[in-house]
PQR file with spaces between the fields and no chain letter, atoms N, CA, C, O and H, PARSE charges and radii, in Angstrom:
ATOM       1  N    MET     1       9.704   21.801  -16.934 -0.4000 1.5000
ATOM       2  CA   MET     1      10.125   22.187  -15.835 -0.0000 2.0000
ATOM       3  C    MET     1      11.421   21.606  -15.164  0.5500 1.7000
ATOM       4  O    MET     1      11.304   20.408  -14.908 -0.5500 1.4000
ATOM       5  N    THR     2      12.031   21.887  -14.987 -0.4000 1.5000
ATOM       6  CA   THR     2      13.443   21.264  -14.444 -0.0000 2.0000
ATOM       7  C    THR     2      13.125   20.988  -13.082  0.5500 1.7000
ATOM       8  O    THR     2      12.426   21.570  -12.252 -0.5500 1.4000
ATOM       9  H    THR     2      12.127   22.861  -15.195  0.4000 1.0000
ATOM      10  N    THR     3      14.200   19.373  -13.055 -0.4000 1.5000
ATOM      11  CA   THR     3      13.530   18.937  -12.054 -0.0000 2.0000
ATOM      12  C    THR     3      14.059   20.012  -10.634  0.5500 1.7000
ATOM      13  O    THR     3      13.375   19.975   -9.611 -0.5500 1.4000
ATOM      14  H    THR     3      14.767   18.900  -13.730  0.4000 1.0000
ATOM      15  N    GLU     4      15.191   20.846  -10.694 -0.4000 1.5000
ATOM      16  CA   GLU     4      15.441   21.430   -9.680 -0.0000 2.0000
ATOM      17  C    GLU     4      14.682   22.258   -9.168  0.5500 1.7000
ATOM      18  O    GLU     4      14.514   22.292   -7.949 -0.5500 1.4000
ATOM      19  H    GLU     4      15.747   20.876  -11.525  0.4000 1.0000
ATOM      20  N    LEU     5      14.073   23.091  -10.013 -0.4000 1.5000
ATOM      21  CA   LEU     5      12.795   24.127   -9.768 -0.0000 2.0000
ATOM      22  C    LEU     5      12.012   23.375   -9.220  0.5500 1.7000
ATOM      23  O    LEU     5      11.845   23.605   -8.022 -0.5500 1.4000
ATOM      24  H    LEU     5      14.210   23.064  -11.003  0.4000 1.0000
ATOM      25  N    ARG     6      11.310   22.328   -9.763 -0.4000 1.5000
ATOM      26  CA   ARG     6       9.891   21.450   -9.360 -0.0000 2.0000
ATOM      27  C    ARG     6      10.226   21.085   -8.017  0.5500 1.7000
ATOM      28  O    ARG     6       9.290   21.122   -7.218 -0.5500 1.4000
ATOM      29  H    ARG     6      11.445   22.142  -10.736  0.4000 1.0000
ATOM      30  N    ASN     7      11.414   20.722   -7.563 -0.4000 1.5000
ATOM      31  CA   ASN     7      11.871   20.120   -6.053 -0.0000 2.0000
ATOM      32  C    ASN     7      11.970   21.300   -5.240  0.5500 1.7000
ATOM      33  O    ASN     7      11.693   21.324   -4.041 -0.5500 1.4000
ATOM      34  H    ASN     7      12.174   20.692   -8.211  0.4000 1.0000
ATOM      35  N    LYS     8      12.459   22.490   -6.063 -0.4000 1.5000
ATOM      36  CA   LYS     8      12.760   23.446   -4.646 -0.0000 2.0000
ATOM      37  C    LYS     8      11.056   23.804   -4.709  0.5500 1.7000
ATOM      38  O    LYS     8      10.518   23.615   -3.618 -0.5500 1.4000
ATOM      39  H    LYS     8      12.684   22.470   -7.038  0.4000 1.0000
ATOM      40  N    ILE     9      10.069   24.315   -5.865 -0.4000 1.5000
ATOM      41  CA   ILE     9       8.612   25.057   -5.489 -0.0000 2.0000
ATOM      42  C    ILE     9       8.060   23.645   -4.804  0.5500 1.7000
ATOM      43  O    ILE     9       7.197   23.972   -3.989 -0.5500 1.4000
ATOM      44  H    ILE     9      10.506   24.468   -6.752  0.4000 1.0000
ATOM      45  N    ILE    10       8.165   22.742   -4.815 -0.4000 1.5000
ATOM      46  CA   ILE    10       7.315   21.762   -3.681 -0.0000 2.0000
ATOM      47  C    ILE    10       8.361   21.870   -2.257  0.5500 1.7000
ATOM      48  O    ILE    10       7.571   21.980   -1.319 -0.5500 1.4000
ATOM      49  H    ILE    10       8.866   22.477   -5.477  0.4000 1.0000
ATOM      50  N    GLY    11       8.924   21.876   -2.038 -0.4000 1.5000
ATOM      51  CA   GLY    11       9.720   22.405   -0.416 -0.0000 2.0000
ATOM      52  C    GLY    11       9.478   23.579   -0.146  0.5500 1.7000
ATOM      53  O    GLY    11       9.354   23.892    1.038 -0.5500 1.4000
ATOM      54  H    GLY    11       9.566   21.787   -2.799  0.4000 1.0000
ATOM      55  N    VAL    12       9.319   24.734   -1.367 -0.4000 1.5000
ATOM      56  CA   VAL    12       8.959   25.539   -0.458 -0.0000 2.0000
ATOM      57  C    VAL    12       7.346   25.863    0.065  0.5500 1.7000
ATOM      58  O    VAL    12       6.893   26.588    0.950 -0.5500 1.4000
ATOM      59  H    VAL    12       9.419   24.480   -2.329  0.4000 1.0000
ATOM      60  N    CYS    13       6.701   24.915   -0.980 -0.4000 1.5000
ATOM      61  CA   CYS    13       4.938   25.083   -0.613 -0.0000 2.0000
ATOM      62  C    CYS    13       4.552   24.375    0.347  0.5500 1.7000
ATOM      63  O    CYS    13       3.645   24.720    1.104 -0.5500 1.4000
ATOM      64  H    CYS    13       7.068   24.326   -1.700  0.4000 1.0000
ATOM      65  N    ASN    14       5.189   23.302    0.438 -0.4000 1.5000
ATOM      66  CA   ASN    14       4.972   22.053    1.822 -0.0000 2.0000
ATOM      67  C    ASN    14       5.734   23.220    3.461  0.5500 1.7000
ATOM      68  O    ASN    14       5.241   23.209    4.589 -0.5500 1.4000
ATOM      69  H    ASN    14       5.926   23.022   -0.177  0.4000 1.0000
ATOM      70  N    LYS    15       6.833   23.965    3.069 -0.4000 1.5000
ATOM      71  CA   LYS    15       7.141   24.455    4.644 -0.0000 2.0000
ATOM      72  C    LYS    15       6.039   25.878    4.651  0.5500 1.7000
ATOM      73  O    LYS    15       5.478   26.342    5.644 -0.5500 1.4000
ATOM      74  H    LYS    15       7.233   23.974    2.153  0.4000 1.0000
ATOM      75  N    LYS    16       5.988   26.155    3.854 -0.4000 1.5000
ATOM      76  CA   LYS    16       4.815   27.371    3.461 -0.0000 2.0000
ATOM      77  C    LYS    16       3.679   27.091    4.343  0.5500 1.7000
ATOM      78  O    LYS    16       3.357   27.898    5.216 -0.5500 1.4000
ATOM      79  H    LYS    16       6.444   25.778    3.048  0.4000 1.0000
ATOM      80  N    ILE    17       2.947   25.795    4.126 -0.4000 1.5000
ATOM      81  CA   ILE    17       2.022   24.870    4.650 -0.0000 2.0000
ATOM      82  C    ILE    17       1.867   24.615    5.694  0.5500 1.7000
ATOM      83  O    ILE    17       0.921   24.969    6.397 -0.5500 1.4000
ATOM      84  H    ILE    17       3.209   25.140    3.417  0.4000 1.0000
ATOM      85  N    ALA    18       2.857   23.889    6.017 -0.4000 1.5000
ATOM      86  CA   ALA    18       3.188   24.052    7.629 -0.0000 2.0000
ATOM      87  C    ALA    18       3.585   24.629    8.514  0.5500 1.7000
ATOM      88  O    ALA    18       3.528   24.145    9.644 -0.5500 1.4000
ATOM      89  H    ALA    18       3.626   23.602    5.446  0.4000 1.0000
ATOM      90  N    GLN    19       4.176   25.998    8.243 -0.4000 1.5000
ATOM      91  CA   GLN    19       4.052   27.126    9.172 -0.0000 2.0000
ATOM      92  C    GLN    19       2.787   27.427    9.158  0.5500 1.7000
ATOM      93  O    GLN    19       2.262   27.532   10.266 -0.5500 1.4000
ATOM      94  H    GLN    19       4.223   26.391    7.325  0.4000 1.0000
ATOM      95  N    LYS    20       1.977   27.639    8.012 -0.4000 1.5000
ATOM      96  CA   LYS    20       0.566   28.937    8.337 -0.0000 2.0000
ATOM      97  C    LYS    20      -0.258   28.551    7.624  0.5500 1.7000
ATOM      98  O    LYS    20      -1.056   29.333    7.108 -0.5500 1.4000
ATOM      99  H    LYS    20       2.404   27.554    7.112  0.4000 1.0000
ATOM     100  N    GLY    21      -0.292   26.977    7.359 -0.4000 1.5000
ATOM     101  CA   GLY    21      -1.878   26.537    6.790 -0.0000 2.0000
ATOM     102  C    GLY    21      -2.384   26.365    5.433  0.5500 1.7000
ATOM     103  O    GLY    21      -1.619   26.911    4.639 -0.5500 1.4000
ATOM     104  H    GLY    21       0.356   26.342    7.778  0.4000 1.0000
ATOM     105  N    ASN    22      -3.216   25.906    4.961 -0.4000 1.5000
ATOM     106  CA   ASN    22      -3.825   25.404    3.822 -0.0000 2.0000
ATOM     107  C    ASN    22      -4.038   26.846    3.358  0.5500 1.7000
ATOM     108  O    ASN    22      -4.011   26.891    2.128 -0.5500 1.4000
ATOM     109  H    ASN    22      -3.838   25.462    5.606  0.4000 1.0000
ATOM     110  N    THR    23      -4.249   28.090    3.948 -0.4000 1.5000
ATOM     111  CA   THR    23      -4.704   29.296    3.072 -0.0000 2.0000
ATOM     112  C    THR    23      -3.692   30.236    2.933  0.5500 1.7000
ATOM     113  O    THR    23      -3.978   31.406    2.681 -0.5500 1.4000
ATOM     114  H    THR    23      -4.271   28.054    4.947  0.4000 1.0000
ATOM     115  N    VAL    24      -2.031   29.702    3.126 -0.4000 1.5000
ATOM     116  CA   VAL    24      -0.903   30.583    2.973 -0.0000 2.0000
ATOM     117  C    VAL    24      -0.885   30.924    1.611  0.5500 1.7000
ATOM     118  O    VAL    24      -1.136   30.012    0.823 -0.5500 1.4000
ATOM     119  H    VAL    24      -1.798   28.751    3.331  0.4000 1.0000
ATOM     120  N    GLY    25      -0.610   32.185    1.108 -0.4000 1.5000
ATOM     121  CA   GLY    25      -0.248   32.367   -0.261 -0.0000 2.0000
ATOM     122  C    GLY    25       1.240   33.240   -0.664  0.5500 1.7000
ATOM     123  O    GLY    25       1.892   34.157   -0.163 -0.5500 1.4000
ATOM     124  H    GLY    25      -0.406   32.926    1.749  0.4000 1.0000
ATOM     125  N    LEU    26       1.307   32.556   -1.601 -0.4000 1.5000
ATOM     126  CA   LEU    26       3.003   33.036   -2.093 -0.0000 2.0000
ATOM     127  C    LEU    26       3.027   33.458   -3.395  0.5500 1.7000
ATOM     128  O    LEU    26       1.931   33.232   -3.909 -0.5500 1.4000
ATOM     129  H    LEU    26       0.778   31.812   -2.008  0.4000 1.0000
ATOM     130  N    SER    27       3.899   34.041   -4.254 -0.4000 1.5000
ATOM     131  CA   SER    27       4.176   34.791   -5.339 -0.0000 2.0000
ATOM     132  C    SER    27       5.706   33.673   -5.749  0.5500 1.7000
ATOM     133  O    SER    27       6.327   32.944   -4.975 -0.5500 1.4000
ATOM     134  H    SER    27       4.789   34.225   -3.836  0.4000 1.0000
ATOM     135  N    PHE    28       5.889   33.865   -6.906 -0.4000 1.5000
ATOM     136  CA   PHE    28       6.963   32.929   -7.293 -0.0000 2.0000
ATOM     137  C    PHE    28       8.511   33.554   -6.854  0.5500 1.7000
ATOM     138  O    PHE    28       9.564   32.953   -7.063 -0.5500 1.4000
ATOM     139  H    PHE    28       5.385   34.457   -7.535  0.4000 1.0000
ATOM     140  N    TYR    29       8.403   34.787   -6.253 -0.4000 1.5000
ATOM     141  CA   TYR    29       9.701   35.058   -5.506 -0.0000 2.0000
ATOM     142  C    TYR    29       9.492   34.198   -4.392  0.5500 1.7000
ATOM     143  O    TYR    29      10.686   33.932   -4.259 -0.5500 1.4000
ATOM     144  H    TYR    29       7.547   35.275   -6.084  0.4000 1.0000
ATOM     145  N    ALA    30       9.045   33.664   -3.648 -0.4000 1.5000
ATOM     146  CA   ALA    30       8.790   32.923   -2.063 -0.0000 2.0000
ATOM     147  C    ALA    30       9.878   31.847   -2.842  0.5500 1.7000
ATOM     148  O    ALA    30      10.344   31.120   -1.964 -0.5500 1.4000
ATOM     149  H    ALA    30       8.074   33.880   -3.756  0.4000 1.0000
ATOM     150  N    PHE    31      10.369   31.541   -4.009 -0.4000 1.5000
ATOM     151  CA   PHE    31      11.243   30.422   -4.202 -0.0000 2.0000
ATOM     152  C    PHE    31      12.642   30.840   -4.017  0.5500 1.7000
ATOM     153  O    PHE    31      13.543   30.006   -3.928 -0.5500 1.4000
ATOM     154  H    PHE    31       9.990   32.131   -4.721  0.4000 1.0000
ATOM     155  N    PHE    32      12.807   31.859   -3.968 -0.4000 1.5000
ATOM     156  CA   PHE    32      14.308   32.556   -4.561 -0.0000 2.0000
ATOM     157  C    PHE    32      14.506   33.570   -3.123  0.5500 1.7000
ATOM     158  O    PHE    32      13.702   34.125   -2.374 -0.5500 1.4000
ATOM     159  H    PHE    32      12.075   32.536   -4.040  0.4000 1.0000
ATOM     160  N    ALA    33      16.255   33.472   -3.185 -0.4000 1.5000
ATOM     161  CA   ALA    33      16.507   34.180   -1.824 -0.0000 2.0000
ATOM     162  C    ALA    33      16.440   35.919   -2.173  0.5500 1.7000
ATOM     163  O    ALA    33      16.321   36.057   -3.391 -0.5500 1.4000
ATOM     164  H    ALA    33      16.908   33.021   -3.793  0.4000 1.0000
ATOM     165  N    ASN    34      16.466   36.746   -1.728 -0.4000 1.5000
ATOM     166  CA   ASN    34      16.545   38.350   -2.120 -0.0000 2.0000
ATOM     167  C    ASN    34      17.763   38.321   -3.403  0.5500 1.7000
ATOM     168  O    ASN    34      17.645   38.583   -4.600 -0.5500 1.4000
ATOM     169  H    ASN    34      16.562   36.635   -0.738  0.4000 1.0000
ATOM     170  N    LYS    35      18.479   38.060   -2.918 -0.4000 1.5000
ATOM     171  CA   LYS    35      19.518   38.191   -4.276 -0.0000 2.0000
ATOM     172  C    LYS    35      19.422   37.717   -5.165  0.5500 1.7000
ATOM     173  O    LYS    35      19.321   36.589   -4.682 -0.5500 1.4000
ATOM     174  H    LYS    35      18.574   37.847   -1.946  0.4000 1.0000
ATOM     175  N    ASN    36      19.353   37.556   -6.196 -0.4000 1.5000
ATOM     176  CA   ASN    36      19.302   37.068   -7.648 -0.0000 2.0000
ATOM     177  C    ASN    36      20.576   36.798   -7.911  0.5500 1.7000
ATOM     178  O    ASN    36      21.376   37.550   -8.468 -0.5500 1.4000
ATOM     179  H    ASN    36      19.434   38.472   -6.588  0.4000 1.0000
ATOM     180  N    ASP    37      20.850   35.231   -7.325 -0.4000 1.5000
ATOM     181  CA   ASP    37      21.858   34.279   -8.028 -0.0000 2.0000
ATOM     182  C    ASP    37      21.667   33.451   -9.004  0.5500 1.7000
ATOM     183  O    ASP    37      22.625   33.036   -9.656 -0.5500 1.4000
ATOM     184  H    ASP    37      20.200   34.621   -6.872  0.4000 1.0000
ATOM     185  N    ASN    38      20.546   33.119   -9.235 -0.4000 1.5000
ATOM     186  CA   ASN    38      20.329   32.023  -10.402 -0.0000 2.0000
ATOM     187  C    ASN    38      19.428   32.936  -10.842  0.5500 1.7000
ATOM     188  O    ASN    38      18.411   32.974  -10.149 -0.5500 1.4000
ATOM     189  H    ASN    38      19.768   33.457   -8.705  0.4000 1.0000
ATOM     190  N    PRO    39      19.476   34.116  -12.289 -0.5600 1.5000
ATOM     191  CA   PRO    39      18.641   34.381  -12.828  0.2800 2.0000
ATOM     192  C    PRO    39      17.935   33.158  -13.918  0.5500 1.7000
ATOM     193  O    PRO    39      16.865   33.363  -14.492 -0.5500 1.4000
ATOM     194  N    GLU    40      18.393   32.425  -14.010 -0.4000 1.5000
ATOM     195  CA   GLU    40      17.871   31.347  -15.121 -0.0000 2.0000
ATOM     196  C    GLU    40      16.921   30.688  -14.491  0.5500 1.7000
ATOM     197  O    GLU    40      15.784   30.673  -14.963 -0.5500 1.4000
ATOM     198  H    GLU    40      19.262   32.259  -13.544  0.4000 1.0000
ATOM     199  N    LEU    41      17.168   30.157  -13.541 -0.4000 1.5000
ATOM     200  CA   LEU    41      15.986   29.598  -12.668 -0.0000 2.0000
ATOM     201  C    LEU    41      14.997   30.657  -12.344  0.5500 1.7000
ATOM     202  O    LEU    41      13.817   30.375  -12.140 -0.5500 1.4000
ATOM     203  H    LEU    41      18.092   30.169  -13.157  0.4000 1.0000
ATOM     204  N    LEU    42      15.458   31.878  -12.293 -0.4000 1.5000
ATOM     205  CA   LEU    42      14.144   32.714  -11.583 -0.0000 2.0000
ATOM     206  C    LEU    42      13.073   32.796  -12.860  0.5500 1.7000
ATOM     207  O    LEU    42      11.855   32.655  -12.752 -0.5500 1.4000
ATOM     208  H    LEU    42      16.417   32.106  -12.459  0.4000 1.0000
ATOM     209  N    MET    43      13.681   33.012  -13.883 -0.4000 1.5000
ATOM     210  CA   MET    43      13.140   33.392  -15.212 -0.0000 2.0000
ATOM     211  C    MET    43      12.334   31.939  -15.696  0.5500 1.7000
ATOM     212  O    MET    43      11.288   32.122  -16.319 -0.5500 1.4000
ATOM     213  H    MET    43      14.670   33.126  -13.971  0.4000 1.0000
ATOM     214  N    GLU    44      12.710   30.656  -15.474 -0.4000 1.5000
ATOM     215  CA   GLU    44      12.371   29.897  -15.649 -0.0000 2.0000
ATOM     216  C    GLU    44      10.876   29.636  -15.053  0.5500 1.7000
ATOM     217  O    GLU    44       9.904   29.273  -15.715 -0.5500 1.4000
ATOM     218  H    GLU    44      13.559   30.508  -14.967  0.4000 1.0000
ATOM     219  N    ALA    45      10.914   29.922  -13.557 -0.4000 1.5000
ATOM     220  CA   ALA    45      10.057   30.314  -12.638 -0.0000 2.0000
ATOM     221  C    ALA    45       8.613   30.910  -13.363  0.5500 1.7000
ATOM     222  O    ALA    45       7.599   30.304  -13.709 -0.5500 1.4000
ATOM     223  H    ALA    45      11.703   30.217  -13.019  0.4000 1.0000
ATOM     224  N    ALA    46       8.926   32.176  -13.428 -0.4000 1.5000
ATOM     225  CA   ALA    46       8.388   33.297  -13.817 -0.0000 2.0000
ATOM     226  C    ALA    46       7.696   33.357  -15.142  0.5500 1.7000
ATOM     227  O    ALA    46       6.783   34.135  -15.419 -0.5500 1.4000
ATOM     228  H    ALA    46       9.750   32.669  -13.147  0.4000 1.0000
ATOM     229  N    THR    47       8.319   32.294  -16.077 -0.4000 1.5000
ATOM     230  CA   THR    47       7.968   32.305  -17.205 -0.0000 2.0000
ATOM     231  C    THR    47       6.552   30.992  -16.948  0.5500 1.7000
ATOM     232  O    THR    47       5.555   31.006  -17.669 -0.5500 1.4000
ATOM     233  H    THR    47       9.060   31.662  -15.851  0.4000 1.0000
ATOM     234  N    TRP    48       6.744   29.978  -15.839 -0.4000 1.5000
ATOM     235  CA   TRP    48       5.704   29.321  -15.841 -0.0000 2.0000
ATOM     236  C    TRP    48       4.878   29.231  -14.908  0.5500 1.7000
ATOM     237  O    TRP    48       4.191   28.244  -14.648 -0.5500 1.4000
ATOM     238  H    TRP    48       7.554   29.966  -15.253  0.4000 1.0000
ATOM     239  N    TRP    49       4.898   30.365  -14.292 -0.4000 1.5000
ATOM     240  CA   TRP    49       3.806   31.356  -13.217 -0.0000 2.0000
ATOM     241  C    TRP    49       2.803   32.149  -14.345  0.5500 1.7000
ATOM     242  O    TRP    49       1.601   31.963  -14.532 -0.5500 1.4000
ATOM     243  H    TRP    49       5.457   31.167  -14.503  0.4000 1.0000
ATOM     244  N    ILE    50       3.645   33.020  -14.970 -0.4000 1.5000
ATOM     245  CA   ILE    50       2.902   34.148  -15.498 -0.0000 2.0000
ATOM     246  C    ILE    50       2.548   33.958  -17.115  0.5500 1.7000
ATOM     247  O    ILE    50       1.787   34.754  -17.666 -0.5500 1.4000
ATOM     248  H    ILE    50       4.622   33.171  -14.818  0.4000 1.0000
ATOM     249  N    GLN    51       3.232   32.700  -17.934 -0.4000 1.5000
ATOM     250  CA   GLN    51       3.289   33.112  -19.364 -0.0000 2.0000
ATOM     251  C    GLN    51       2.203   31.480  -19.550  0.5500 1.7000
ATOM     252  O    GLN    51       1.295   31.364  -20.373 -0.5500 1.4000
ATOM     253  H    GLN    51       3.850   32.053  -17.487  0.4000 1.0000
ATOM     254  N    THR    52       2.576   30.555  -18.693 -0.4000 1.5000
ATOM     255  CA   THR    52       2.546   29.208  -18.798 -0.0000 2.0000
ATOM     256  C    THR    52       1.016   29.155  -18.469  0.5500 1.7000
ATOM     257  O    THR    52       0.263   28.699  -19.329 -0.5500 1.4000
ATOM     258  H    THR    52       3.314   30.650  -18.024  0.4000 1.0000
ATOM     259  N    HIS    53       0.425   29.672  -17.068 -0.4000 1.5000
ATOM     260  CA   HIS    53      -0.325   29.109  -16.044 -0.0000 2.0000
ATOM     261  C    HIS    53      -1.301   30.435  -15.849  0.5500 1.7000
ATOM     262  O    HIS    53      -2.445   30.361  -15.398 -0.5500 1.4000
ATOM     263  H    HIS    53       1.037   30.043  -16.369  0.4000 1.0000
ATOM     264  N    GLN    54      -0.574   31.807  -16.315 -0.4000 1.5000
ATOM     265  CA   GLN    54      -1.456   32.888  -16.036 -0.0000 2.0000
ATOM     266  C    GLN    54      -1.902   33.011  -14.723  0.5500 1.7000
ATOM     267  O    GLN    54      -3.127   32.926  -14.648 -0.5500 1.4000
ATOM     268  H    GLN    54       0.354   31.868  -16.680  0.4000 1.0000
ATOM     269  N    LEU    55      -1.303   33.190  -13.612 -0.4000 1.5000
ATOM     270  CA   LEU    55      -1.857   33.043  -12.169 -0.0000 2.0000
ATOM     271  C    LEU    55      -1.591   34.072  -12.028  0.5500 1.7000
ATOM     272  O    LEU    55      -0.891   34.603  -12.890 -0.5500 1.4000
ATOM     273  H    LEU    55      -0.307   33.258  -13.673  0.4000 1.0000
ATOM     274  N    ASP    56      -1.986   34.758  -10.982 -0.4000 1.5000
ATOM     275  CA   ASP    56      -2.356   35.867   -9.851 -0.0000 2.0000
ATOM     276  C    ASP    56      -0.610   36.428   -9.492  0.5500 1.7000
ATOM     277  O    ASP    56       0.353   35.748   -9.846 -0.5500 1.4000
ATOM     278  H    ASP    56      -2.555   34.325  -10.282  0.4000 1.0000
ATOM     279  N    HIS    57      -0.496   37.451   -8.920 -0.4000 1.5000
ATOM     280  CA   HIS    57       0.550   37.675   -8.684 -0.0000 2.0000
ATOM     281  C    HIS    57       0.620   36.580   -6.890  0.5500 1.7000
ATOM     282  O    HIS    57       1.614   35.878   -6.701 -0.5500 1.4000
ATOM     283  H    HIS    57      -1.278   38.004   -8.633  0.4000 1.0000
ATOM     284  N    PHE    58      -0.252   36.614   -6.064 -0.4000 1.5000
ATOM     285  CA   PHE    58      -0.303   36.138   -5.011 -0.0000 2.0000
ATOM     286  C    PHE    58      -1.313   34.870   -5.221  0.5500 1.7000
ATOM     287  O    PHE    58      -2.454   35.176   -5.566 -0.5500 1.4000
ATOM     288  H    PHE    58      -1.059   37.184   -6.217  0.4000 1.0000
ATOM     289  N    GLU    59      -0.990   33.319   -5.032 -0.4000 1.5000
ATOM     290  CA   GLU    59      -1.508   32.138   -5.221 -0.0000 2.0000
ATOM     291  C    GLU    59      -1.699   31.464   -4.175  0.5500 1.7000
ATOM     292  O    GLU    59      -0.736   31.737   -3.459 -0.5500 1.4000
ATOM     293  H    GLU    59      -0.062   33.071   -4.752  0.4000 1.0000
ATOM     294  N    LYS    60      -2.471   30.617   -3.546 -0.4000 1.5000
ATOM     295  CA   LYS    60      -2.357   29.839   -2.551 -0.0000 2.0000
ATOM     296  C    LYS    60      -1.471   28.424   -2.448  0.5500 1.7000
ATOM     297  O    LYS    60      -1.785   27.370   -3.000 -0.5500 1.4000
ATOM     298  H    LYS    60      -3.254   30.395   -4.127  0.4000 1.0000
ATOM     299  N    ALA    61      -0.478   28.609   -1.746 -0.4000 1.5000
ATOM     300  CA   ALA    61       0.160   27.603   -2.084 -0.0000 2.0000
ATOM     301  C    ALA    61      -0.307   25.918   -2.486  0.5500 1.7000
ATOM     302  O    ALA    61       0.166   25.155   -3.328 -0.5500 1.4000
ATOM     303  H    ALA    61      -0.223   29.466   -1.297  0.4000 1.0000
ATOM     304  N    VAL    62      -1.553   25.711   -1.394 -0.4000 1.5000
ATOM     305  CA   VAL    62      -1.974   24.397   -1.933 -0.0000 2.0000
ATOM     306  C    VAL    62      -1.976   24.229   -3.657  0.5500 1.7000
ATOM     307  O    VAL    62      -1.502   23.282   -4.284 -0.5500 1.4000
ATOM     308  H    VAL    62      -1.937   26.331   -0.710  0.4000 1.0000
ATOM     309  N    LYS    63      -2.652   25.432   -4.210 -0.4000 1.5000
ATOM     310  CA   LYS    63      -2.823   25.336   -5.679 -0.0000 2.0000
ATOM     311  C    LYS    63      -1.755   25.155   -6.306  0.5500 1.7000
ATOM     312  O    LYS    63      -1.716   24.200   -7.083 -0.5500 1.4000
ATOM     313  H    LYS    63      -3.038   26.201   -3.700  0.4000 1.0000
ATOM     314  N    ILE    64      -0.481   26.090   -6.141 -0.4000 1.5000
ATOM     315  CA   ILE    64       0.734   25.937   -6.759 -0.0000 2.0000
ATOM     316  C    ILE    64       1.112   24.271   -6.709  0.5500 1.7000
ATOM     317  O    ILE    64       1.339   23.742   -7.797 -0.5500 1.4000
ATOM     318  H    ILE    64      -0.512   26.865   -5.510  0.4000 1.0000
ATOM     319  N    LYS    65       1.163   23.693   -5.866 -0.4000 1.5000
ATOM     320  CA   LYS    65       2.014   22.533   -5.309 -0.0000 2.0000
ATOM     321  C    LYS    65       1.252   21.770   -6.064  0.5500 1.7000
ATOM     322  O    LYS    65       1.977   21.218   -6.891 -0.5500 1.4000
ATOM     323  H    LYS    65       0.978   24.122   -4.982  0.4000 1.0000
ATOM     324  N    ALA    66      -0.139   21.386   -6.225 -0.4000 1.5000
ATOM     325  CA   ALA    66      -1.058   20.874   -7.240 -0.0000 2.0000
ATOM     326  C    ALA    66      -0.865   20.855   -8.678  0.5500 1.7000
ATOM     327  O    ALA    66      -1.119   19.954   -9.478 -0.5500 1.4000
ATOM     328  H    ALA    66      -0.728   21.835   -5.553  0.4000 1.0000
ATOM     329  N    LEU    67      -0.415   21.907   -8.849 -0.4000 1.5000
ATOM     330  CA   LEU    67       0.074   22.535  -10.788 -0.0000 2.0000
ATOM     331  C    LEU    67       1.194   21.487  -10.572  0.5500 1.7000
ATOM     332  O    LEU    67       1.153   20.579  -11.402 -0.5500 1.4000
ATOM     333  H    LEU    67      -0.208   22.638   -8.199  0.4000 1.0000
ATOM     334  N    ILE    68       2.179   21.398   -9.658 -0.4000 1.5000
ATOM     335  CA   ILE    68       3.657   21.085   -9.829 -0.0000 2.0000
ATOM     336  C    ILE    68       3.514   19.482  -10.029  0.5500 1.7000
ATOM     337  O    ILE    68       4.001   18.755  -10.895 -0.5500 1.4000
ATOM     338  H    ILE    68       2.212   22.135   -8.983  0.4000 1.0000
ATOM     339  N    GLU    69       2.656   19.176   -8.899 -0.4000 1.5000
ATOM     340  CA   GLU    69       2.345   17.275   -8.665 -0.0000 2.0000
ATOM     341  C    GLU    69       1.878   16.960   -9.939  0.5500 1.7000
ATOM     342  O    GLU    69       1.558   15.802  -10.211 -0.5500 1.4000
ATOM     343  H    GLU    69       2.260   19.766   -8.196  0.4000 1.0000
């Protein structure tokens, strides 16, 4: 996983946890704007989420953060 994606995921997880608490769920789409301006990074996240870890569509942000760290 690239440093760019790792930092982006951790930042989004931290923000969502701070806003909504430890039970907040998210999908890998949470790491991207509605506009698909970086398809390579989106595919990297999707591959990590779906193929590497076989995660459900929505997962707890604390779980994702722990996997990344």
